[in-house]
SELO-227883 format. One record per residue (C-alpha): residue number from 1; residue in three letters; y, x, z. Coordinates in steps of 0.25 Angstrom, whole numbers. Example, Ala and Ser with C-alpha at 12.3 -4.5 7.8 and 13.67 -1.06 7.14 Angstrom:
2
NODE   pos   code       Y       X       Z
NODE     1    ALA     -18      49      31
NODE     2    SER      -4      55      29
REM end
This chain:
263
NODE   pos   code       Y       X       Z
NODE     1    UNK     514     503     405
NODE     2    UNK     504     491     404
NODE     3    UNK     492     493     413
NODE     4    UNK     478     493     406
NODE     5    UNK     470     480     406
NODE     6    UNK     461     478     418
NODE     7    UNK     448     471     419
NODE     8    UNK     454     462     430
NODE     9    UNK     465     457     421
NODE    10    UNK     457     445     416
NODE    11    UNK     450     442     430
NODE    12    UNK     462     437     437
NODE    13    UNK     467     422     435
NODE    14    UNK     479     420     426
NODE    15    UNK     492     420     434
NODE    16    UNK     497     407     428
NODE    17    UNK     485     399     435
NODE    18    UNK     489     390     446
NODE    19    UNK     493     394     460
NODE    20    UNK     482     400     469
NODE    21    UNK     480     394     483
NODE    22    UNK     482     404     494
NODE    23    UNK     469     411     498
NODE    24    UNK     462     409     485
NODE    25    UNK     464     424     481
NODE    26    UNK     451     429     485
NODE    27    UNK     443     418     478
NODE    28    UNK     451     419     466
NODE    29    UNK     449     434     464
NODE    30    UNK     434     433     468
NODE    31    UNK     431     422     458
NODE    32    UNK     439     429     447
NODE    33    UNK     432     442     449
NODE    34    UNK     419     436     451
NODE    35    UNK     419     429     438
NODE    36    UNK     424     441     431
NODE    37    UNK     412     449     436
NODE    38    UNK     402     438     433
NODE    39    UNK     408     436     419
NODE    40    UNK     408     451     417
NODE    41    UNK     423     452     415
NODE    42    UNK     422     462     426
NODE    43    UNK     410     471     423
NODE    44    UNK     401     479     434
NODE    45    UNK     409     491     439
NODE    46    UNK     422     486     435
NODE    47    UNK     433     490     445
NODE    48    UNK     440     480     453
NODE    49    UNK     453     487     459
NODE    50    UNK     458     479     471
NODE    51    UNK     472     480     467
NODE    52    UNK     471     476     453
NODE    53    UNK     462     464     456
NODE    54    UNK     473     460     466
NODE    55    UNK     484     462     456
NODE    56    UNK     477     454     445
NODE    57    UNK     474     442     454
NODE    58    UNK     487     443     462
NODE    59    UNK     481     444     475
NODE    60    UNK     480     454     487
NODE    61    UNK     470     465     488
NODE    62    UNK     465     458     500
NODE    63    UNK     461     446     492
NODE    64    UNK     455     455     481
NODE    65    UNK     446     462     492
NODE    66    UNK     442     448     497
NODE    67    UNK     437     444     483
NODE    68    UNK     430     458     482
NODE    69    UNK     423     455     495
NODE    70    UNK     417     443     489
NODE    71    UNK     413     449     476
NODE    72    UNK     407     461     484
NODE    73    UNK     399     452     492
NODE    74    UNK     393     446     479
NODE    75    UNK     390     459     473
NODE    76    UNK     399     458     462
NODE    77    UNK     409     468     467
NODE    78    UNK     407     481     474
NODE    79    UNK     417     490     482
NODE    80    UNK     411     503     486
NODE    81    UNK     417     511     497
NODE    82    UNK     430     518     493
NODE    83    UNK     430     511     479
NODE    84    UNK     436     499     473
NODE    85    UNK     429     486     470
NODE    86    UNK     421     485     457
NODE    87    UNK     412     475     450
NODE    88    UNK     398     478     455
NODE    89    UNK     388     485     446
NODE    90    UNK     374     480     449
NODE    91    UNK     363     491     448
NODE    92    UNK     350     488     440
NODE    93    UNK     342     486     453
NODE    94    UNK     353     477     458
NODE    95    UNK     353     469     445
NODE    96    UNK     338     467     446
NODE    97    UNK     339     463     461
NODE    98    UNK     349     453     457
NODE    99    UNK     340     446     447
NODE   100    UNK     328     446     457
NODE   101    UNK     337     440     468
NODE   102    UNK     343     430     459
NODE   103    UNK     329     426     454
NODE   104    UNK     324     424     468
NODE   105    UNK     336     416     473
NODE   106    UNK     337     407     461
NODE   107    UNK     323     403     463
NODE   108    UNK     326     399     477
NODE   109    UNK     337     390     471
NODE   110    UNK     326     384     462
NODE   111    UNK     317     382     475
NODE   112    UNK     329     375     482
NODE   113    UNK     332     366     470
NODE   114    UNK     317     362     471
NODE   115    UNK     320     356     484
NODE   116    UNK     328     344     478
NODE   117    UNK     331     338     465
NODE   118    UNK     344     343     459
NODE   119    UNK     354     332     457
NODE   120    UNK     359     327     443
NODE   121    UNK     373     332     447
NODE   122    UNK     368     346     449
NODE   123    UNK     360     345     436
NODE   124    UNK     373     340     429
NODE   125    UNK     381     352     435
NODE   126    UNK     370     362     430
NODE   127    UNK     370     356     416
NODE   128    UNK     385     356     415
NODE   129    UNK     385     371     420
NODE   130    UNK     375     375     409
NODE   131    UNK     384     368     399
NODE   132    UNK     395     377     404
NODE   133    UNK     386     389     401
NODE   134    UNK     384     384     387
NODE   135    UNK     399     383     385
NODE   136    UNK     401     397     391
NODE   137    UNK     390     403     382
NODE   138    UNK     398     400     370
NODE   139    UNK     411     404     376
NODE   140    UNK     410     415     386
NODE   141    UNK     398     424     389
NODE   142    UNK     404     428     402
NODE   143    UNK     406     414     407
NODE   144    UNK     392     411     403
NODE   145    UNK     387     422     413
NODE   146    UNK     395     416     424
NODE   147    UNK     390     401     421
NODE   148    UNK     376     406     420
NODE   149    UNK     376     411     434
NODE   150    UNK     384     399     439
NODE   151    UNK     372     390     435
NODE   152    UNK     363     397     445
NODE   153    UNK     373     396     456
NODE   154    UNK     374     381     453
NODE   155    UNK     359     380     454
NODE   156    UNK     359     387     468
NODE   157    UNK     370     377     472
NODE   158    UNK     362     366     468
NODE   159    UNK     351     371     478
NODE   160    UNK     360     368     489
NODE   161    UNK     361     382     495
NODE   162    UNK     375     389     495
NODE   163    UNK     368     402     499
NODE   164    UNK     359     402     487
NODE   165    UNK     370     398     478
NODE   166    UNK     378     410     484
NODE   167    UNK     367     420     481
NODE   168    UNK     364     414     467
NODE   169    UNK     379     415     464
NODE   170    UNK     379     430     469
NODE   171    UNK     367     434     461
NODE   172    UNK     371     427     448
NODE   173    UNK     384     435     449
NODE   174    UNK     377     448     451
NODE   175    UNK     368     444     439
NODE   176    UNK     381     443     431
NODE   177    UNK     385     457     436
NODE   178    UNK     371     462     433
NODE   179    UNK     372     457     418
NODE   180    UNK     385     464     416
NODE   181    UNK     381     477     422
NODE   182    UNK     368     479     416
NODE   183    UNK     371     472     402
NODE   184    UNK     361     461     404
NODE   185    UNK     362     450     394
NODE   186    UNK     367     436     399
NODE   187    UNK     360     426     390
NODE   188    UNK     369     413     391
NODE   189    UNK     360     405     382
NODE   190    UNK     348     408     390
NODE   191    UNK     355     405     403
NODE   192    UNK     360     391     397
NODE   193    UNK     346     387     392
NODE   194    UNK     339     392     405
NODE   195    UNK     349     385     414
NODE   196    UNK     347     372     406
NODE   197    UNK     332     373     408
NODE   198    UNK     334     375     423
NODE   199    UNK     342     363     424
NODE   200    UNK     331     355     416
NODE   201    UNK     321     359     426
NODE   202    UNK     330     355     438
NODE   203    UNK     333     342     431
NODE   204    UNK     318     339     430
NODE   205    UNK     317     343     445
NODE   206    UNK     307     354     440
NODE   207    UNK     312     364     450
NODE   208    UNK     299     373     448
NODE   209    UNK     302     374     433
NODE   210    UNK     317     377     437
NODE   211    UNK     312     388     445
NODE   212    UNK     304     394     434
NODE   213    UNK     316     392     424
NODE   214    UNK     325     399     434
NODE   215    UNK     316     411     435
NODE   216    UNK     315     412     420
NODE   217    UNK     330     411     419
NODE   218    UNK     333     422     429
NODE   219    UNK     322     430     422
NODE   220    UNK     329     428     409
NODE   221    UNK     339     438     414
NODE   222    UNK     329     448     416
NODE   223    UNK     322     445     403
NODE   224    UNK     335     446     395
NODE   225    UNK     338     460     402
NODE   226    UNK     324     464     398
NODE   227    UNK     327     462     383
NODE   228    UNK     339     471     385
NODE   229    UNK     332     482     392
NODE   230    UNK     339     480     406
NODE   231    UNK     333     480     420
NODE   232    UNK     327     468     425
NODE   233    UNK     324     462     439
NODE   234    UNK     310     463     445
NODE   235    UNK     301     450     445
NODE   236    UNK     298     440     434
NODE   237    UNK     304     443     421
NODE   238    UNK     309     456     426
NODE   239    UNK     306     470     424
NODE   240    UNK     307     484     431
NODE   241    UNK     321     489     434
NODE   242    UNK     325     499     424
NODE   243    UNK     336     509     421
NODE   244    UNK     351     505     421
NODE   245    UNK     357     503     408
NODE   246    UNK     369     511     404
NODE   247    UNK     382     505     409
NODE   248    UNK     391     499     399
NODE   249    UNK     406     501     398
NODE   250    UNK     415     492     407
NODE   251    UNK     418     479     400
NODE   252    UNK     429     470     405
NODE   253    UNK     430     457     398
NODE   254    UNK     442     448     400
NODE   255    UNK     438     436     408
NODE   256    UNK     447     427     416
NODE   257    UNK     438     422     427
NODE   258    UNK     440     408     433
NODE   259    UNK     442     407     448
NODE   260    UNK     429     399     451
NODE   261    UNK     420     407     443
NODE   262    UNK     406     408     449
NODE   263    UNK     393     416     445
REM end
C-alpha cells in the first residue's frame, strides 16, 4: 500500500541533484527546512518526525538532530520534553515582542549606517534585490515573503556587524512564522515600494530620513494587522495586545526549498 503524502515530501532536494560533499548533511537539512518554514510550506505546529525527515533527505538521525538544534536556537522549531520536534507556534505576546525587538534592532542598524556612506556596490546590490522582490511578487507569494526578509538582513550586513546581521536574520525569520500563525497579511507591493524608498534615502546619504522610513516600514506590518483586526505590538503604530484569533487548519503547501535559502 502506498503511504499517504507527507508535508515533508517537497522539502527534500530531488535525488537527481549533484553528489553531496561529505559533512554537508546538517547544512542541507537545516537550509531546506528553514526555507520551508519561512515560505510557509511547513506551517506553525507542523510535526517534524525525526525518522521521516532523515528518510526524506537520505541522512542519519544524528544529522537531523544537528539541523534541528540550529532551528531550535533560532526559535523556528521546538522540541518539548518527551515529544517530537515541530514547527514553533509563537503566541500573540511573543509575536508582539518580536515586532518590538525587530523595530529596536533595525533602528540600531540605521544608526550604524549613519556612521559611514554606503558604497555604490552595496546600493546596486540592494536595488538588484528589490528587483528580485518585484519578480517574485508576480510569480510566488511564498518567495516574496522570504526575499522581503532577506532585504533587511542585507542592510544589517552593510552596517558591518555580523552580530546585528544574525539578530536581524533570526527576527525576520520569526516574523515570517508570526505572519503564518496569526494570519497577518504580507503585502509584497508595500514591501517593494518601502524598500525602494529606503534605498533612495541611503543613496542621498540622508540616514535620518532612512531611519524614519524604516520605522514607518516596520510599523506598516502593525498597521496592516490593525486593518485585519489582529494583535499589534506596543509602541508607535501599534496597539494593545488583544485576544488570540481562532487557529486555522494546517496547510502544507508544496514547496521545494533551495539549499541556500535565507530569511
